[in-house]
C-alpha positions as a printed NumPy array, in Angstrom:
array([[ -0.101,  -0.025,  -0.145],
       [  2.787,   2.465,   0.723],
       [  4.412,   1.912,  -2.649],
       [  1.16 ,   2.171,  -4.33 ],
       [  1.066,   5.838,  -2.526],
       [  4.524,   6.428,  -3.247],
       [  3.796,   5.883,  -6.906],
       [  0.462,   8.075,  -6.706],
       [  2.52 ,  10.841,  -5.542],
       [  5.276,  10.723,  -7.928],
       [  2.771,  10.792, -10.793],
       [  0.758,  13.475,  -9.431],
       [  4.114,  15.794,  -9.129],
       [  4.91 ,  15.019, -12.772],
       [  1.223,  16.094, -13.741],
       [  0.692,  18.971, -11.499],
       [ -1.62 ,  17.605,  -9.025],
       [ -1.141,  16.4  ,  -5.372],
       [ -2.058,  12.752,  -4.565],
       [ -5.098,  13.84 ,  -2.812],
       [ -6.724,  14.651,  -6.121],
       [ -6.453,  18.609,  -6.714],
       [ -6.617,  19.759,  -9.724],
       [ -3.344,  21.358,  -9.766],
       [ -1.997,  24.694,  -9.329],
       [ -4.698,  27.536,  -9.105],
       [ -5.189,  29.482, -12.237],
       [ -4.651,  33.063, -11.754],
       [ -6.386,  35.828, -13.818],
       [ -3.949,  37.507, -16.02 ],
       [ -3.092,  40.895, -14.979],
       [ -5.279,  43.836, -16.401],
       [ -3.319,  46.578, -18.029],
       [ -3.433,  50.026, -16.785],
       [ -4.462,  51.664, -19.496],
       [ -5.913,  50.231, -22.704],
       [ -5.82 ,  52.388, -26.015],
       [ -9.01 ,  51.321, -28.334],
       [ -8.584,  52.463, -31.81 ],
       [-11.779,  53.966, -33.656],
       [-12.162,  52.544, -37.356],
       [ -9.48 ,  53.682, -39.45 ],
       [ -6.727,  54.434, -36.682],
       [ -3.56 ,  53.062, -37.234],
       [ -3.351,  50.228, -34.976],
       [  0.629,  50.353, -35.46 ],
       [  0.935,  53.954, -34.419],
       [ -1.186,  52.84 , -31.439],
       [  1.344,  50.02 , -30.366],
       [  4.481,  52.199, -30.486],
       [  3.113,  54.938, -28.428],
       [  1.872,  52.418, -25.96 ],
       [  5.175,  50.655, -25.645],
       [  7.102,  53.939, -25.724],
       [  4.964,  55.15 , -22.471],
       [  5.398,  51.237, -20.81 ],
       [  9.027,  51.426, -21.073],
       [  8.998,  55.084, -19.837],
       [  6.956,  54.506, -16.851],
       [  7.102,  50.913, -16.194],
       [  3.101,  50.849, -16.549],
       [  1.199,  48.482, -18.761],
       [  0.089,  50.345, -21.814],
       [ -1.861,  48.171, -23.921],
       [ -3.93 ,  48.19 , -27.18 ],
       [ -7.009,  46.36 , -27.535],
       [ -9.92 ,  46.556, -30.306],
       [-12.635,  47.36 , -27.162],
       [-12.703,  48.298, -23.961],
       [-10.267,  51.095, -23.544],
       [ -9.82 ,  54.61 , -24.263],
       [-11.123,  55.761, -27.487],
       [ -8.563,  56.996, -30.082],
       [ -9.788,  58.883, -33.004],
       [ -8.516,  61.114, -35.952],
       [-10.449,  63.53 , -37.401],
       [ -9.406,  66.423, -39.843],
       [ -9.5  ,  69.046, -37.243],
       [ -9.886,  68.249, -33.549],
       [-11.403,  70.84 , -31.31 ],
       [-11.556,  71.756, -27.336],
       [-14.791,  73.215, -26.258],
       [-16.301,  72.649, -29.484],
       [-14.701,  75.946, -31.3  ],
       [-11.076,  75.929, -30.456],
       [ -8.917,  74.085, -32.966],
       [ -6.344,  72.099, -31.499],
       [ -3.608,  69.351, -32.792],
       [ -5.168,  66.708, -30.101],
       [ -7.082,  66.742, -26.805],
       [ -7.962,  64.077, -24.328],
       [-11.37 ,  64.471, -22.866],
       [-11.166,  63.234, -19.478],
       [-13.628,  61.825, -16.987],
       [-14.093,  65.264, -15.401],
       [-15.596,  66.508, -18.906],
       [-18.433,  64.129, -17.547],
       [-17.862,  61.581, -20.625],
       [-15.897,  58.756, -21.068],
       [-11.993,  59.143, -21.454],
       [-11.308,  59.422, -25.234],
       [ -8.159,  61.126, -27.582],
       [ -9.004,  62.83 , -30.688],
       [ -6.255,  63.735, -32.861],
       [ -6.009,  66.141, -35.842],
       [ -5.499,  64.481, -39.165],
       [ -4.905,  67.307, -41.411],
       [ -4.441,  70.617, -39.046],
       [ -3.629,  73.498, -40.711],
       [  0.113,  73.808, -42.226],
       [  2.721,  74.697, -39.47 ],
       [  0.1  ,  74.287, -36.699],
       [  0.962,  70.94 , -35.163],
       [  4.101,  68.333, -34.845],
       [  4.03 ,  65.01 , -35.893],
       [  0.452,  63.195, -35.332],
       [  2.345,  60.439, -33.699],
       [  4.072,  63.08 , -31.059],
       [  0.696,  64.861, -30.554],
       [ -0.779,  61.108, -29.363],
       [  2.242,  60.361, -27.261],
       [  1.511,  63.834, -25.623],
       [ -2.41 ,  63.014, -25.231],
       [ -1.571,  59.279, -24.219],
       [  0.278,  61.204, -21.362],
       [ -2.849,  63.04 , -20.075],
       [ -4.744,  59.929, -20.55 ],
       [ -2.216,  58.475, -18.098],
       [ -2.981,  60.903, -15.446],
       [ -6.486,  60.711, -15.578],
       [ -7.388,  57.163, -16.357],
       [ -5.085,  56.255, -13.304],
       [ -5.122,  58.978, -10.536],
       [ -8.78 ,  59.653, -11.178],
       [ -7.59 ,  63.163, -11.261],
       [ -8.15 ,  65.273, -14.368],
       [ -5.062,  66.774, -13.827],
       [ -3.403,  68.749, -16.67 ],
       [  0.27 ,  66.843, -16.498],
       [  1.78 ,  69.893, -18.555],
       [  5.156,  69.945, -17.839],
       [  7.547,  73.324, -18.403],
       [  9.515,  71.765, -21.351],
       [  9.461,  68.245, -23.378],
       [  6.783,  66.074, -24.621],
       [  4.159,  67.396, -22.049],
       [  4.732,  71.105, -22.702],
       [  1.982,  72.946, -24.508],
       [  2.829,  73.447, -27.279],
       [  6.055,  71.121, -27.605],
       [  7.772,  70.204, -30.435],
       [  9.863,  67.619, -28.541],
       [ 10.394,  64.273, -29.588],
       [ 10.869,  62.055, -26.747],
       [  9.324,  61.373, -23.322],
       [ 11.825,  63.397, -21.13 ],
       [ 12.443,  63.882, -17.704],
       [ 10.359,  66.768, -17.176],
       [  7.366,  65.402, -18.916],
       [  7.946,  61.919, -16.936],
       [  7.587,  64.19 , -13.724],
       [  4.383,  65.687, -14.673],
       [  2.7  ,  62.332, -15.335],
       [  4.31 ,  60.308, -12.621],
       [  2.918,  63.01 , -10.222],
       [ -0.211,  61.517, -11.027],
       [ -0.001,  58.104, -12.33 ],
       [  1.757,  55.399, -10.296],
       [  4.757,  54.94 , -12.228],
       [  7.054,  52.201, -11.439],
       [ 10.018,  53.706, -12.892],
       [ 10.965,  56.882, -15.084],
       [ 13.082,  56.238, -17.996],
       [ 13.435,  59.025, -20.549],
       [ 14.003,  58.164, -23.985]])
């Protein structure tokens, strides 16, 4: 009988369960991303994935792209704020009495806006502040990608300090 129990324990160990008949290690629910970006129809998913990866590397936060359930990212010819002010991009926060979303100008007047991917990097910084802290803080810095206006190309120390003052960053690694 002892030999039989020892064999059962060995088989159970090989297959990841106990001799008592447990089903094995508990299944865990995968961790949810800190921020999900959801592309509106026609939005370039590759651009969203690059921007998500940049913010993840710079902050240690999990910024992901998914087809549904996240911050909706939409490109329109001219984005507006307060319905009349033309802007390069805008993040409507939860404080605006609606869902968190990002709108980027795809055809702004010549010379008005920097590269639309850089505008998206700036707006995702705002979304990180709002979505993770519940505080609609502006998250603008004096210079860098989170300055307004900004022509910076990378996520810099000043911009990280502004965003991480609201979002629970685990690292601050400028590009």
